[in-house]
C-alpha positions as CSV (number, residue, x, y, z in Angstrom):
1,M,122.5,99.3,136.2
2,T,126.3,99.4,136.8
3,C,128.7,96.6,135.6
4,N,132.3,95.7,135.7
5,C,133.3,95.4,132.1
6,V,136.4,94.0,130.5
7,W,137.5,94.9,127.0
8,I,139.5,92.2,125.3
9,R,141.5,92.9,122.2
10,T,142.6,89.7,120.4
11,S,145.4,89.3,117.9
12,H,144.6,88.8,114.2
13,D,146.0,85.3,114.3
14,S,143.9,84.4,117.3
15,H,142.1,81.1,117.2
16,D,139.2,82.8,119.0
17,H,136.2,82.4,116.8
18,H,135.0,85.9,117.6
19,G,138.0,87.8,116.3
20,G,138.4,91.5,116.6
21,D,137.2,93.3,119.8
22,I,135.4,91.3,122.5
23,L,133.4,92.8,125.3
24,V,133.4,90.7,128.4
25,I,130.8,91.4,131.1
26,E,131.0,90.0,134.6
27,A,127.9,88.0,135.3
28,S,127.7,89.1,138.9
29,E,127.0,92.7,138.0
30,W,123.8,92.3,135.9
31,G,121.7,93.6,138.8
32,S,118.0,93.3,138.2
33,A,118.4,92.8,134.5
34,S,118.2,89.3,133.1
35,K,120.9,87.9,130.8
36,K,118.6,88.1,127.9
37,E,117.9,91.8,128.5
38,V,121.7,92.6,128.7
39,E,122.4,90.7,125.5
40,K,119.7,92.6,123.6
41,T,120.9,96.0,125.0
42,I,124.5,95.3,123.8
43,Q,123.3,94.1,120.4
44,D,121.2,97.2,119.9
45,R,123.6,99.8,121.3
46,S,127.2,98.4,121.4
47,Q,129.9,99.0,118.8
48,Y,131.6,95.8,119.6
49,S,131.6,93.0,117.0
50,S,131.1,90.3,119.7
51,F,130.9,89.9,123.4
52,L,131.1,87.2,126.1
53,I,129.3,87.0,129.4
54,V,131.4,85.0,131.8
55,P,131.3,84.3,135.6
56,T,133.0,86.6,138.0
57,S,135.4,83.9,139.0
58,V,136.9,83.9,135.5
59,L,137.8,87.6,135.8
60,S,139.0,87.5,139.4
61,S,142.6,87.9,138.1
62,R,144.4,88.3,134.9
63,N,146.0,84.8,135.2
64,K,142.7,83.1,135.3
65,V,141.2,84.7,132.1
66,D,140.8,81.8,129.8
67,I,140.9,83.6,126.5
68,Q,143.8,82.9,124.1
69,N,146.1,85.7,123.0
70,A,144.0,88.3,124.6
71,E,145.0,91.7,125.9
72,I,142.6,92.4,128.8
73,H,141.8,95.9,130.0
74,R,139.5,96.1,133.1
75,F,137.5,99.2,133.6
76,L,134.4,100.3,135.6
77,T,131.5,101.9,133.8
78,P,128.6,103.7,135.6
79,S,125.9,102.1,133.4
80,L,125.4,99.8,130.5
81,S,124.2,102.7,128.4
82,A,127.7,104.2,128.5
83,L,128.9,101.3,126.2
84,A,126.7,102.6,123.4
85,P,128.0,105.2,120.9
86,A,126.5,108.7,121.2
87,K,123.1,109.0,119.6
88,S,122.9,111.0,116.4
89,K,121.2,114.3,117.3
90,R,118.9,116.3,115.1
91,D,120.0,119.8,114.2
92,R,118.4,122.2,116.6
93,P,116.7,125.2,115.1
94,K,118.7,128.3,115.3
95,S,117.9,130.6,118.1
96,T,115.9,133.7,117.2
97,M,117.3,135.6,120.1
98,L,119.1,138.7,119.0
99,T,122.8,138.7,119.7
100,T,123.1,142.4,119.0
101,A,121.0,145.4,119.8
102,P,118.1,145.8,117.2
103,N,118.0,148.8,115.0
104,K,115.1,151.2,116.0
105,P,115.0,153.9,113.4
106,W,111.7,155.3,114.6
107,L,113.4,156.5,117.8
108,S,115.6,158.8,115.8
109,S,113.0,159.9,113.2
110,R,109.2,159.3,113.7
111,D,106.9,158.3,110.9
112,P,104.8,161.4,110.1
113,Y,101.8,159.2,109.3
114,A,101.8,157.5,112.7
115,R,100.9,160.8,114.4
116,I,98.0,161.2,111.9
117,A,96.8,157.6,112.5
118,Y,97.0,158.2,116.3
119,S,95.1,161.4,116.1
120,L,92.4,160.0,113.8
121,T,91.8,156.9,116.0
122,Y,91.4,158.8,119.3
123,G,89.7,161.7,117.6
124,M,87.0,159.4,116.2
125,I,86.6,157.8,119.7
126,F,86.1,161.2,121.2
127,V,83.6,162.3,118.5
128,G,81.7,159.0,119.0
129,V,81.4,159.6,122.8
130,V,80.4,163.2,122.3
131,V,77.7,162.3,119.7
132,S,76.3,159.5,121.9
133,A,76.1,161.8,124.9
134,V,74.4,164.5,122.8
135,K,71.9,162.0,121.4
136,C,71.1,160.6,124.9
137,F,70.6,164.1,126.2
138,L,68.3,165.1,123.3
139,D,66.3,161.9,123.5
140,Y,65.9,162.4,127.3
141,R,64.9,166.0,126.8
142,N,62.5,165.1,124.0
143,V,60.6,162.4,126.0
144,P,57.2,163.8,126.4
145,M,56.3,164.4,130.1
146,I,53.3,165.7,131.9
147,T,54.0,169.3,132.9
148,G,52.2,171.4,135.4
149,N,50.5,170.3,138.6
150,L,48.6,167.0,139.1
151,C,45.7,166.9,141.6
152,M,44.7,163.6,143.3
153,V,41.4,162.3,142.1
154,L,41.5,158.8,143.7
155,N,43.9,157.2,146.1
156,E,42.7,153.8,147.2
157,D,45.1,151.3,148.9
158,F,42.3,148.9,150.1
159,S,43.6,148.9,153.7
160,S,39.9,148.7,154.7
161,E,36.7,147.7,152.9
162,D,35.0,150.9,154.2
163,G,34.3,153.2,151.3
164,V,35.2,150.7,148.6
165,F,31.7,149.4,147.8
166,G,28.2,150.5,148.5
167,D,26.1,153.5,147.5
168,N,28.8,155.9,148.2
169,G,31.7,153.6,147.6
170,T,34.6,154.2,145.2
171,F,33.7,151.2,143.0
172,F,30.3,150.5,141.5
173,R,29.6,146.8,141.1
174,E,28.1,146.1,137.7
175,V,25.4,143.4,137.4
176,D,25.2,142.4,133.7
177,M,25.3,139.4,131.3
178,S,25.3,141.2,128.0
179,G,28.8,140.0,127.0
180,F,30.0,143.6,127.0
181,G,30.1,143.8,123.3
182,N,32.7,141.0,123.1
183,G,30.5,137.9,123.3
184,E,32.0,137.1,126.7
185,F,30.8,134.0,128.5
186,E,30.4,135.4,132.1
187,M,27.7,137.2,133.9
188,T,28.7,139.8,136.5
189,T,27.1,139.9,139.9
190,A,26.9,141.9,143.1
191,S,27.9,138.9,145.1
192,E,30.7,139.3,147.7
193,N,32.0,135.9,146.5
194,N,33.2,137.6,143.4
195,S,34.6,140.9,144.7
196,F,35.9,141.6,148.2
197,V,38.7,143.3,150.1
198,A,41.1,141.1,152.1
199,N,44.6,141.3,153.3
200,G,45.0,144.9,152.1
201,H,44.0,144.0,148.5
202,L,41.0,144.1,146.3
203,Y,40.0,140.7,144.8
204,I,38.0,140.1,141.6
205,L,37.5,136.4,141.7
206,P,35.8,134.4,138.9
207,T,33.7,131.4,139.9
208,L,31.6,128.9,138.0
209,T,27.9,129.5,137.4
210,S,27.3,125.8,138.1
211,D,28.4,126.5,141.7
212,S,25.1,128.2,142.3
213,I,22.9,127.0,139.4
214,P,22.6,123.3,138.4
215,M,24.4,122.5,135.2
216,A,21.2,121.0,133.7
217,D,19.4,124.3,134.1
218,I,22.3,126.1,132.5
219,L,22.3,123.8,129.4
220,D,18.5,123.6,128.9
221,G,17.9,127.3,128.1
222,H,17.1,128.4,131.6
223,V,16.1,132.0,131.7
224,Y,18.1,134.2,134.2
225,N,16.2,137.0,135.8
226,I,19.0,139.4,136.7
227,S,18.1,141.1,140.0
228,G,19.7,144.5,140.5
229,C,20.7,144.6,136.9
230,T,22.8,147.7,136.1
231,Y,22.6,147.3,132.3
232,N,20.1,150.1,132.2
233,I,22.5,152.3,134.1
234,T,25.5,151.7,131.9
235,Q,23.7,150.9,128.6
236,G,20.3,152.6,128.9
237,L,17.9,149.6,128.9
238,S,17.1,146.4,130.8
239,Y,16.8,142.8,129.7
240,T,16.7,139.1,130.4
241,D,19.0,136.4,128.9
242,S,18.8,132.7,128.2
243,S,22.4,132.0,127.2
244,S,24.5,129.2,128.7
245,T,26.6,131.5,131.0
246,A,29.7,129.6,132.1
247,A,31.2,131.8,134.8
248,T,30.2,134.4,137.3
249,N,32.4,137.4,137.7
250,R,32.7,141.1,138.6
251,V,33.1,144.4,136.7
252,L,34.0,147.4,138.9
253,R,33.6,151.0,137.7
254,T,34.4,154.4,139.1
255,R,32.0,156.2,136.8
256,K,30.0,157.8,139.7
257,T,33.0,158.6,141.9
258,A,36.2,159.3,140.0
259,S,36.9,160.5,136.5
260,M,39.6,162.6,134.9
261,K,40.6,164.5,131.7
262,F,44.3,164.4,131.1
263,G,46.6,163.2,133.9
264,R,48.0,160.0,135.2
265,V,46.7,156.6,136.4
266,D,48.7,154.0,138.4
267,V,47.3,150.6,139.2
268,V,49.4,148.1,141.1
269,A,48.0,144.6,140.4
270,K,48.6,140.9,139.8
271,I,46.8,139.3,137.0
272,P,45.0,136.0,137.5
273,T,46.1,132.5,136.5
274,G,43.6,130.4,134.5
275,D,42.9,129.5,130.9
276,W,40.6,131.9,129.0
277,M,40.5,134.6,131.7
278,W,40.7,138.1,130.4
279,P,41.8,140.6,133.1
280,A,41.7,144.3,132.1
281,I,42.3,147.8,133.4
282,W,40.6,150.2,131.1
283,M,38.7,153.5,130.8
284,L,35.5,154.7,129.1
285,P,34.2,158.3,128.6
286,V,31.7,159.5,131.2
287,D,29.6,160.9,128.4
288,D,29.6,159.7,124.8
289,A,30.3,163.2,123.5
290,Y,31.1,161.9,120.0
291,G,28.7,159.0,119.8
292,A,28.5,155.4,120.7
293,W,31.5,153.2,121.1
294,P,34.1,153.5,119.6
295,L,33.4,157.0,118.4
296,S,34.0,158.4,121.9
297,G,37.0,156.3,122.5
298,E,38.3,153.7,124.9
299,I,41.7,153.6,126.7
300,D,43.0,150.1,127.6
301,I,45.7,150.5,130.2
302,M,46.3,146.8,130.6
303,E,44.8,143.7,129.0
304,A,46.1,140.1,129.4
305,R,45.2,136.5,129.0
306,G,45.2,134.0,131.9
307,N,46.6,131.2,129.8
308,G,50.2,130.3,130.7
309,P,53.4,131.3,128.9
310,S,53.1,128.2,126.7
311,Y,49.9,129.6,125.1
312,P,51.0,130.4,121.5
313,K,49.0,133.6,121.3
314,Q,50.5,135.7,124.1
315,G,49.8,134.2,127.6
316,T,50.6,135.5,131.1
317,D,54.0,136.7,130.1
318,Y,52.5,139.5,127.9
319,V,50.5,142.6,128.7
320,R,49.0,144.9,126.2
321,G,47.8,148.5,125.9
322,S,45.7,150.1,123.3
323,L,43.3,152.9,122.2
324,N,40.0,152.1,120.6
325,W,38.5,154.7,118.3
326,G,36.7,155.0,115.0
327,P,34.0,156.9,113.0
328,L,31.5,154.1,113.0
329,T,30.4,151.5,115.5
330,W,31.8,148.7,113.3
331,L,34.9,150.5,112.2
332,N,37.4,150.4,115.0
333,E,41.0,151.6,114.3
334,V,42.5,150.0,117.4
335,W,45.0,148.1,115.1
336,R,46.7,151.5,114.5
337,T,47.2,152.2,118.2
338,Y,48.2,149.2,120.3
339,G,51.3,147.5,121.6
340,W,52.5,145.0,124.2
341,W,55.4,144.2,126.5
342,Q,56.7,140.8,127.2
343,M,58.4,139.6,130.4
344,K,61.4,137.6,129.2
345,R,61.8,135.6,132.4
346,G,58.7,135.0,134.3
347,S,55.1,136.0,133.9
348,Y,52.8,138.8,135.2
349,D,50.6,136.4,137.2
350,K,53.5,135.7,139.7
351,G,53.8,139.1,141.3
352,F,52.5,142.7,141.5
353,H,53.3,145.2,138.7
354,T,52.4,148.8,138.2
355,Y,50.3,149.6,135.1
356,S,50.4,153.3,134.2
357,L,48.8,155.7,131.9
358,E,50.2,159.2,131.1
359,W,47.7,161.3,129.1
360,T,47.8,164.8,127.8
361,E,46.7,166.7,124.8
362,K,50.1,166.1,123.2
363,F,50.8,162.4,124.0
364,I,49.5,159.2,125.5
365,R,51.8,156.7,127.0
366,I,50.9,153.3,128.5
367,Y,53.5,151.2,130.2
368,V,54.3,148.6,132.9
369,D,56.7,149.3,135.8
370,S,58.9,151.7,133.8
371,R,58.6,154.2,130.9
372,L,61.2,152.0,129.2
373,H,58.6,149.2,129.2
374,H,56.0,151.1,127.3
375,M,53.3,149.2,125.6
376,L,52.1,152.2,123.7
377,E,53.7,155.7,123.2
378,L,51.7,157.9,120.9
379,N,52.6,161.5,120.1
380,I,49.4,163.4,119.2
381,N,50.8,165.5,116.4
382,E,47.8,165.0,114.1
383,A,44.1,164.6,114.5
384,F,42.8,161.1,114.8
385,W,40.7,161.6,111.7
386,D,43.9,162.2,109.7
387,R,45.7,159.4,111.5
388,G,42.9,157.0,110.4
389,D,43.3,158.0,106.8
390,F,39.6,157.2,106.3
391,P,38.1,156.9,102.8
392,A,35.2,159.1,101.8
393,V,32.8,156.2,101.7
394,V,32.8,152.6,103.1
395,Q,30.8,149.5,102.2
396,N,28.7,147.9,104.8
397,G,27.3,144.8,103.1
398,S,25.1,146.2,100.4
399,E,25.0,149.6,101.9
400,V,27.4,152.4,101.0
401,V,28.1,154.7,103.9
402,A,29.6,158.2,103.5
403,L,32.1,158.9,106.3
404,E,32.0,162.1,108.2
405,N,34.5,163.3,110.8
406,P,32.8,162.8,114.2
407,W,35.6,164.7,116.0
408,V,35.5,167.8,113.8
409,N,34.6,170.0,116.7
410,G,37.2,168.5,119.0
411,T,40.9,169.0,119.5
412,N,43.7,167.0,117.9
413,A,43.3,164.6,120.9
414,A,39.6,163.9,120.2
415,P,38.0,161.6,121.1
416,F,40.5,161.4,123.9
417,D,39.8,165.0,125.1
418,Q,36.9,164.2,127.4
419,R,36.5,162.9,130.9
420,F,37.1,159.2,131.4
421,Y,36.5,156.8,134.3
422,L,38.3,153.6,135.4
423,I,37.1,150.0,135.1
424,L,38.6,146.9,136.6
425,D,37.3,143.5,135.5
426,V,38.0,139.9,134.5
427,G,36.3,138.6,131.4
428,I,35.9,134.9,130.5
429,G,36.3,133.9,126.9
430,G,34.5,135.8,124.1
431,T,33.9,135.8,120.4
432,N,35.5,139.1,119.4
433,G,38.9,137.6,118.5
434,W,40.8,138.4,121.7
435,F,41.3,134.7,122.0
436,P,42.1,133.8,118.3
437,D,40.7,130.6,116.9
438,G,43.1,127.6,117.0
439,P,43.4,123.9,117.9
440,E,44.0,124.8,121.6
441,K,40.7,126.7,121.9
442,P,37.5,124.8,122.7
443,W,35.1,127.1,120.7
444,L,35.0,129.0,117.5
445,D,34.2,132.7,117.4
446,G,31.8,132.3,114.5
447,S,29.8,129.4,116.1
448,L,26.2,130.0,117.2
449,T,26.9,127.7,120.2
450,A,30.3,129.2,121.2
451,M,29.3,129.6,124.8
452,R,27.8,126.1,125.1
453,D,30.9,124.7,123.5
454,F,33.1,126.5,126.0
455,L,30.9,125.2,128.9
456,N,31.0,121.6,127.6
457,A,34.8,121.8,127.6
458,Q,34.9,122.7,131.3
459,D,36.8,119.6,132.2
460,Q,39.6,120.8,130.0
461,W,40.1,124.4,131.1
462,Y,38.7,124.4,134.7
463,P,41.7,122.4,136.1
464,T,44.0,125.4,135.1
465,W,42.1,127.6,137.5
466,P,43.9,127.5,140.9
467,T,41.8,126.9,144.0
468,N,43.8,129.5,145.9
469,P,42.1,132.9,145.5
470,D,45.5,134.7,145.6
471,Q,46.3,132.9,142.3
472,R,42.9,132.7,140.6
473,A,41.8,136.3,141.4
474,F,42.7,139.5,139.8
475,V,44.4,141.1,142.8
476,I,44.7,144.9,143.0
477,D,47.0,146.4,145.6
478,S,46.3,150.1,144.9
479,V,44.7,152.6,142.5
480,Q,45.8,156.2,142.0
481,M,44.3,158.7,139.6
482,Y,45.7,162.2,139.1
483,E,44.4,165.0,136.9
484,Q,46.1,168.0,135.5
485,C,45.1,171.1,137.4
């Protein structure tokens, strides 16, 4: 805001009531500012003792200025702020900019310790890299691997159903309802509803027993006469059963067609979805050379649970591998030789994965998809009898049993130095502890009515079984078995 300003100096004997210096501002030059705003600005910022604001007509000429004994000086100022005295300014901090060249004594004479520090720093980095490289090389070289030739024992891709089942088929359908030593709740059948080849895959599909037998008959102690029972083939005797079997399923074995002693097994499969399902890929000895289970051993390449990832005791995001062995039928040392692998994002029922066994006299490795994902890696550097650290005697109730080494005539790998065959199956429930007791479980392992309790809770668990066979079934894409030769 510009203004025409007149500075009026009055004499000391002036009758002007203001006295001293008076600032006169032409009223026509206020611009957009109001008179009140101009007054406040001058009061706050002007050095003049008093001021007048008069019409322009009064200042149109010197002769018309009606201020007694006044010496008038007219001047033009660019803005009203110019009338104010200069603001007091704070002291600015001193500049840190160097005005002269800095002194750099290290250019003329170097610190002798600097070279030592430099050498130590980069020397240790170099040593760390070298040590790491050597360790990686030694670890890689020391990873046990199968050496020598491998001969194909079984190569099945299920491109056709021909040769898969039947008298001369690769897989033997087991008909049984013994519970397989685990108190399982299913019976296995020869029905094509439970095992079939489709779309280039082998399907093992669990169904409800009540789909073919009325529920009332199941619950009232109905006796099942198992036709074509294979229990006498696999266990050495025949039987009937009157338990409340909840599900119908399939166990497929290669005992008659494919077995191996040392080598490699690869099974590409997708595990089923559904609470209390128990899919497994495992191996048993062709002959019980060292005695009944577990004296002659069992190799579990893959076991899982069909319960979802939210299941607190390892659901479909976990797969496990283990070895079962022990000197007595009721003394199993599997707890010494088992492990698992967890999928951090996802679960194993959503896609196909390769479950593998590498087995020699010197090591056993069980893994999924990659050796880095090994569930179990065991170096056989001592006999299993020594590994078990068994006492001389054990107590079985009131009976004292003296332990003897059943593998004394075997190798360090005994009982895993005999021919084993492959088994594919889906179990349902059980009372052996595979599904630990808990609030989410509809039966107790120690209950005499465990299977009936499971069946009575069918409305709780059956909705988790998908209707789509691709999701409910244990789907196998391929099976390959190789033997050292």
